[in-house]
C-alpha positions in Angstrom: -47.0 34.7 -158.3 -43.8 32.6 -158.4 -40.8 33.4 -156.1 -38.5 34.7 -158.9 -41.3 36.8 -160.4 -42.0 38.3 -156.9 -38.3 39.1 -156.4 -38.1 40.9 -159.8 -40.5 43.5 -158.5 -38.7 46.7 -157.6 -39.5 49.5 -155.3 -40.9 51.8 -158.0 -44.0 52.8 -156.1 -46.9 54.9 -157.6 -50.0 56.0 -155.7 -51.6 52.7 -154.5 -49.7 50.7 -157.2 -46.4 48.7 -157.0 -45.0 48.0 -160.5 -42.1 45.8 -161.6 -39.0 47.7 -162.6 -39.1 46.1 -166.0 -42.5 47.7 -166.8 -41.0 51.2 -166.7 -37.9 50.1 -168.5 -40.0 48.7 -171.3 -42.1 51.8 -171.4 -39.1 54.1 -172.0 -37.7 51.6 -174.5 -40.9 52.0 -176.5 -41.0 55.8 -176.2 -37.3 56.0 -177.3 -38.2 53.9 -180.4 -40.8 56.5 -181.4 -44.0 55.1 -179.8 -46.1 57.8 -178.2 -46.6 57.8 -174.4 -50.2 56.6 -174.4 -49.8 53.6 -176.8 -46.5 52.7 -175.0 -48.5 52.7 -171.7 -51.1 50.4 -173.2 -48.4 47.9 -174.5 -46.8 47.6 -171.0 -50.2 47.2 -169.3 -50.6 50.5 -167.4 -53.2 53.2 -167.7 -52.9 56.1 -170.1 -52.7 58.4 -167.2 -49.8 56.6 -165.7 -47.9 56.7 -169.0 -48.7 60.4 -169.3 -47.5 61.1 -165.8 -44.2 59.2 -166.4 -43.6 61.3 -169.5 -44.6 64.5 -167.7 -42.2 63.7 -164.9 -39.4 63.7 -167.5 -40.5 67.1 -168.6 -41.7 65.8 -171.9 -38.1 65.1 -172.9 -37.1 61.5 -173.5 -33.5 62.1 -172.4 -34.7 63.2 -169.0 -36.2 59.7 -168.2 -35.1 58.8 -164.7 -31.7 57.0 -164.8 -32.7 54.6 -162.0 -35.0 52.9 -164.6 -32.2 52.3 -167.1 -30.7 48.8 -167.6 -27.1 49.9 -167.2 -26.8 51.4 -163.8 -28.0 50.0 -160.4 -30.7 52.0 -158.8 -31.1 52.9 -155.1 -33.8 50.3 -154.8 -31.6 47.6 -156.3 -28.8 48.5 -153.9 -31.3 48.2 -151.0 -32.2 44.7 -152.3 -28.5 43.8 -152.4 -28.1 44.9 -148.8 -31.2 43.0 -147.7 -30.0 39.9 -149.5 -26.6 40.0 -147.9 -28.3 40.4 -144.5 -30.3 37.3 -145.2 -27.1 35.4 -146.1 -28.1 34.9 -149.8 -25.4 34.1 -152.4 -24.6 36.6 -155.0 -26.2 34.5 -157.7 -29.5 34.4 -155.8 -29.4 38.2 -155.2 -28.6 38.7 -158.9 -31.5 36.4 -160.0 -33.9 38.4 -157.9 -32.8 41.7 -159.5 -32.6 40.3 -163.0 -29.0 41.3 -163.2 -25.8 39.3 -164.1 -24.0 37.8 -161.1 -20.9 39.7 -162.1 -22.7 43.0 -161.7 -23.7 42.2 -158.2 -20.2 40.8 -157.4 -18.5 44.0 -158.6 -20.9 46.2 -156.7 -20.3 44.4 -153.5 -16.5 44.1 -153.9 -16.1 47.8 -154.6 -18.2 48.9 -151.6 -16.9 47.1 -148.6 -17.5 43.4 -149.3 -20.2 41.2 -147.9 -19.6 42.3 -144.3 -19.2 46.1 -145.0 -21.8 46.7 -147.8 -24.3 49.5 -147.1 -26.7 50.7 -149.7 -26.6 54.4 -148.9 -22.8 54.4 -148.9 -22.7 52.5 -152.2 -25.1 55.0 -153.8 -23.1 58.0 -152.6 -19.9 56.4 -154.0 -21.6 55.7 -157.3 -22.6 59.4 -157.6 -19.1 60.5 -156.9 -17.7 58.1 -159.6 -20.2 59.4 -162.1 -19.1 63.0 -161.8 -17.7 64.6 -165.0 -15.3 65.8 -166.2 -12.7 63.4 -165.0 -8.9 63.5 -165.5 -7.9 60.6 -167.8 -5.5 58.2 -166.2 -2.8 58.7 -168.7 -3.2 62.4 -168.5 -2.7 62.4 -164.7 0.3 60.0 -164.5 3.4 61.3 -166.2 5.4 58.1 -165.6 2.7 55.9 -167.0 2.2 58.1 -170.1 5.9 58.2 -171.0 6.1 54.4 -170.6 3.1 53.8 -172.9 4.3 56.4 -175.4 7.7 54.7 -175.6 6.2 51.4 -176.4 3.9 52.9 -179.0 6.9 54.4 -180.7 8.4 50.9 -180.7 5.3 49.7 -182.6 3.7 47.8 -179.7 0.0 47.5 -180.0 -2.2 48.9 -177.1 -3.2 45.4 -176.2 0.4 44.3 -175.9 1.1 47.3 -173.7 -1.9 46.7 -171.5 -0.9 43.1 -171.0 2.7 43.9 -170.0 1.9 46.7 -167.5 0.8 44.4 -164.7 3.9 42.2 -165.3 6.2 45.2 -165.3 4.6 46.9 -162.3 3.0 44.0 -160.3 2.6 46.0 -157.1 1.5 49.3 -158.6 -2.1 49.1 -159.9 -2.0 52.9 -160.7 0.3 51.9 -163.5 -2.2 49.5 -165.1 -4.6 50.6 -167.9 -6.7 48.7 -170.5 -5.9 48.8 -174.2 -9.2 50.7 -174.7 -7.9 53.5 -172.4 -4.8 53.8 -174.6 -6.9 53.9 -177.7 -9.2 56.6 -176.1 -6.1 58.6 -175.1 -4.9 58.7 -178.7 -8.1 59.4 -180.4 -9.9 61.7 -177.9 -7.7 64.7 -177.9 -9.5 66.7 -175.3 -8.3 64.2 -172.7 -4.8 65.6 -173.1 -3.1 62.2 -172.7 -1.2 60.9 -175.7 -0.1 62.8 -178.8 -2.4 62.4 -181.9 0.8 61.7 -184.0 1.0 58.3 -182.1 -1.9 57.1 -184.1 0.5 56.6 -187.0 2.3 54.0 -184.8 -0.8 51.8 -184.7 -1.1 49.0 -187.2 -4.1 50.7 -188.9 -2.4 54.1 -189.0 -5.8 55.7 -188.9 -6.3 59.2 -187.4 -9.9 58.4 -186.6 -11.7 55.3 -185.3 -14.1 53.5 -187.6 -16.6 51.1 -186.0 -16.9 47.6 -187.3 -20.3 46.8 -188.9 -22.1 44.1 -187.1 -22.9 41.0 -189.2 -26.4 41.3 -190.6 -26.7 45.0 -189.6 -28.6 47.2 -192.0 -26.3 49.4 -194.2 -26.8 53.1 -194.0 -27.5 55.1 -197.1 -24.6 57.3 -196.0 -21.3 55.7 -196.8 -18.7 55.1 -194.1 -20.6 57.0 -191.4 -19.3 56.9 -187.8 -21.8 56.2 -185.1 -22.5 58.6 -182.3 -21.3 55.8 -179.9 -17.8 56.5 -181.2 -18.0 60.2 -180.3 -15.6 61.2 -177.5 -17.0 61.2 -174.0 -16.0 64.8 -173.6 -18.6 65.8 -176.1 -21.4 64.4 -173.9 -20.6 66.3 -170.7 -19.9 69.6 -172.5 -16.6 70.1 -170.5 -14.5 70.7 -173.7 -15.6 73.2 -176.3 -15.6 72.6 -180.0 -18.2 69.9 -180.3 -21.1 70.9 -182.6 -24.5 69.6 -183.5 -26.0 70.3 -186.9 -29.2 69.9 -189.0 -31.3 71.5 -191.6 -34.5 73.5 -191.1 -36.7 73.0 -194.1 -39.1 75.4 -195.8 -42.4 74.9 -197.7 -42.7 71.4 -199.1 -39.1 70.7 -198.2 -38.1 72.8 -201.2 -35.7 75.1 -199.4 -33.5 74.9 -196.4 -31.1 76.6 -194.0 -28.3 74.8 -192.3 -27.7 75.2 -188.6 -24.6 74.5 -186.5 -24.7 74.8 -182.7 -21.7 74.5 -180.3 -22.7 72.3 -177.4 -20.8 74.1 -174.6 -21.7 77.7 -175.4 -24.9 77.2 -177.5 -23.3 79.5 -180.1 -25.2 79.2 -183.4 -24.0 79.5 -187.1 -26.5 79.6 -190.0 -25.6 78.2 -193.4 -27.1 79.8 -196.4 -28.4 77.2 -199.0 -30.0 79.4 -201.6 -29.6 76.9 -204.5 -30.7 73.7 -202.9 -29.8 71.4 -200.0 -28.3 68.3 -201.7 -25.1 66.8 -200.5 -22.9 69.0 -202.7 -24.5 72.2 -201.5 -24.3 71.2 -197.9 -20.7 70.1 -198.2 -19.7 73.5 -199.7 -21.6 75.5 -197.1 -20.2 73.5 -194.3 -16.6 73.7 -195.4 -16.9 77.5 -195.8 -18.3 77.9 -192.3 -16.1 75.5 -190.4 -12.9 76.9 -192.0 -13.6 80.2 -190.3 -13.5 78.7 -186.9 -10.5 78.7 -184.5 -8.7 75.3 -184.3 -9.9 74.9 -180.7 -13.5 74.9 -181.9 -13.1 72.2 -184.6 -13.3 69.0 -182.6 -16.5 67.2 -183.8 -19.9 67.5 -185.4 -22.9 65.4 -184.8 -25.6 65.2 -187.5 -28.7 63.1 -188.2 -28.8 60.6 -191.0 -30.1 62.8 -193.8 -28.8 62.2 -197.3 -27.5 65.8 -197.3 -24.5 64.5 -195.4 -23.5 61.9 -197.9 -20.3 63.8 -198.6 -19.3 64.0 -195.0 -15.9 62.4 -195.6 -15.0 65.3 -197.9 -16.0 67.8 -195.2 -13.8 66.0 -192.7 -10.9 66.0 -195.2 -11.2 69.7 -195.8 -11.7 70.8 -192.2 -10.2 68.0 -190.1 -13.4 68.0 -188.0 -14.6 64.5 -187.1 -18.3 63.9 -188.0 -20.6 61.5 -186.1 -24.1 60.4 -186.9 -27.0 60.1 -184.4 -28.9 56.9 -184.2 -32.0 56.6 -186.4 -35.1 58.4 -185.0 -33.2 59.7 -182.0 -33.5 63.5 -182.1 -32.7 63.8 -178.4 -29.1 62.8 -179.2 -28.9 66.3 -180.8 -31.0 68.1 -178.2 -29.0 71.3 -178.3 -29.6 71.6 -182.0 -33.2 70.7 -181.8 -33.8 73.4 -179.2 -32.0 76.0 -181.3 -34.0 75.0 -184.4 -37.2 75.6 -182.4 -35.9 79.1 -181.5 -35.1 79.8 -185.1 -38.7 79.1 -186.2 -39.5 82.5 -184.7 -37.5 84.0 -187.6 -38.2 81.3 -190.2 -41.8 80.0 -189.9 -42.7 76.6 -191.2 -44.3 76.5 -194.6 -42.3 79.5 -196.0 -39.7 79.8 -198.7 -36.3 79.9 -196.9 -34.3 80.5 -200.1 -35.3 84.2 -200.0 -33.1 84.9 -197.0 -29.7 86.4 -197.9 -26.5 85.5 -196.2 -26.5 88.9 -194.6 -29.9 88.4 -193.1 -28.9 84.9 -191.8 -25.8 86.4 -190.2 -28.0 89.1 -188.5 -30.4 86.5 -187.2 -27.6 84.4 -185.8 -26.0 87.4 -184.1 -29.3 88.3 -182.5 -29.8 84.7 -181.2 -26.2 84.6 -179.9 -26.8 87.8 -178.0 -29.8 86.4 -176.0 -29.1 85.5 -172.4 -29.7 81.9 -171.6 -30.8 80.4 -168.3 -28.7 77.2 -169.0 -25.6 79.5 -169.2 -26.4 81.3 -165.9 -27.9 84.1 -168.0 -24.8 84.6 -170.1 -25.4 84.9 -173.9 -23.8 82.3 -176.2 -21.5 85.0 -177.5 -20.3 85.9 -174.0 -19.8 82.2 -173.1 -17.8 81.6 -176.3 -15.6 84.7 -175.7 -14.9 83.3 -172.2 -13.9 80.0 -173.6 -11.6 81.5 -176.2 -10.0 83.8 -173.8 
């Protein structure tokens, strides 16, 4: 085994087996792409039992895969390797090569945790956990002087990039007054962060009230026009700290000939059922969605995440009528709408697969939703979704 290959091995230890970190990373990449656990194990060169055990350790839920195996965040084992490398007097480039990480990642990790002489793996790991806590107060929300300075320049038609570039020049000795242009954009578009007024979006050169991602060259076009990727969804939706972010889908009946629409609020797990007695094409779903969303309080109309089914081809009309932003999950990624997937599973108690769902009246759907919303939930500390929602609204 070569020196670099040996250094790429991590401290992921299974009974009597030491595996490279990249093996488990590749395993979860395959599983997330839709490959079953056993075939994925075979591809990465481990036994079926090992793959089954890894999947079982995540509770059978892809989203629960251990974060230490991801490619974005440093793991405890990697921080230990950094500490050992520093003790051996290795350069940051050598340490980074051994971990298979960019040198800049290692450099930032060391700089923010005491430098070469003060770096300790356990302290760095504890600090990383503190930084990862959510929710956080946005920088512009917590600094009145900075917020007013930025707002004044936006009203003068400065771009966020111009503002971000001038802040260090205007306040050279006050890093608390520095923000990136992306932070300014986020503070305009992500209203739950409570930083900049939504009206300031009109001061931007695009004048758009919502962000639209740029399509990458060569990327495959979706069959849904002008969809907005889930990567553009506000961070507040992910941590459930702010109510009003929903997930939605259809549950289908026999031979996909009938359907019921489902909407689930991420913070409270409150469920709304959409009757679709005359079909579930884009027009029918649009009309049912608008009718349901318009009954909601303004505080509960922040965003909706849906899969890429053609029933949402008229999503722009829904947003125009309701002012609710709609985001679309990545292809073949149901775990990105895990709350809705779980709720749809519960609803199969009332609407079994292989049955005609068009026979259920709006009154019956409302009664089913009411019963589901009155069930106590462990994830809500045994409050019901209805009780949780009432607490939020009060």
